N, C-alpha and C positions, 0 to 999 in steps of 0.2 A: 095163212090165208084167212080172209075175213069171213065171218059167219053171216048168214042171212040176217037182215035187220031185225026181224021178228024174234029170233032166238037169243039175242044178246040182252044181257041185263043192263041196267043203268050204269052200274059200276064198270062193266066191260066197255060200254060206249064212252064213258068219261075217260077211261084209261086209254082207249084208242085215240080219242080226241087229243089228249095230252101228248101222246107219243107222236102223232102226226103233226101237231103244232110245233113240237120240239124239232122235228126233222125239217119242217118248213122254215123255221127261224134260222137253223144252221145253213140251209141252202140260200136263204136271203142274204146272210152275212157273207157267204162265199161270193155271191153275185155282186154285192156292193164292193167288196175288196177288189175283185177283178175289174169292175167298171171304173172305180176310182184310180186304180193303177194305170189303166189305159188313158184316162183323162189327164193324169199327172205326166205321163210320157209325152202327150201332145203339147201340154203347157211347157214342158222342158225343152222341146224342140223349138217352140216359139221364142222362149226366153234366150236360148242359145243364138238364134238368128238376130235377136235384138242386141245381144252383146257383141256379136260380130259386126253388125251395122254400126254400133256405137264406136267400136274401135276404128272402123273405116272413116267415120266422120271425124274422129279425133286426128287421124293421120292427115285428112284433108285440112283440118284447122291448122295443123303444124305447117303444112305446105303454104297455106295462105299467109300465115305469120312470117314464114321465111321470105315469101315474095314481098311482103310489106317492108321487111327489113332491107332486102336488096334494093327495093325501089327508093327507099330513103337514102341509102348509101351510095347509090350509083345513078348517074344521069342517063345511062344507056338503057334501051328497052329490052334487049334479048334475054338477059338473065331473069329479071323479075317478072317479065311478061310470061315467059315460059313457066316459071314457078307458079304464077297466079292462075294460069290456065289449067295446069295440072291440079292445083289445089281445089279449084272450083269443080272440076270434073270428079275428083275423088270424093269431095263433100256431097255432090249430087248423087253419086252412086250409094254412098253411105246413107243418105236421107231416104232414098228409095228402099233400101234394105230394111231400115228401121220401120218405115211406114208399112211395108208389106207384112213384116212380122207382127206389128201392132194390130193390123187389121185381122190377121189370122187368129191372134189371141182373143180379140173381141168376138169373133165368130165362133170360137170354141165353146161348147157347152160342157162345163165342168161338173154339172150336177149329175148324180147317178140316176138318170131318167128311167132306165129299165127297172131298177130296184124300186123306185117310187111307184111305178105302175104296178109291179107285181105285189107290192105291199098293199095297195088299194084292193087288188083282186083277192089277196089273202084275207083282208078284213071282211070282204063280202062273203067269202067262203066260210069263215069262222062264224059269222052271223047266221048263215044258213044251217050250219051244223048244230048250233045251240038251239035254234028255233024248232 
């Protein structure tokens, strides 16, 4: 339990300041780790969505290529037209997925904002303690 301010010596005050500062730094490190972990998880989900969207776009590209090959090899419409329509639809879906994931990643704030804010508060507290 802390003694009244008037009864403590300078050595005791400095010792208490060092102890509280050490505890504060450990708590800040824990907060930064937790915040960075949460931000990394959000970025991971966005990246996973981009990968899935890229795979869907790739599948659409393969269908469009197949349609082009069928169109050149055959004079009839049904096969290549069907493949072309499917390819365009798949590519459009993939594009939408990648666009949505990219927008989500742009909006994600990966900086540990809470930690930065509390470090500013800690700096002010330390200045007050020394003064």
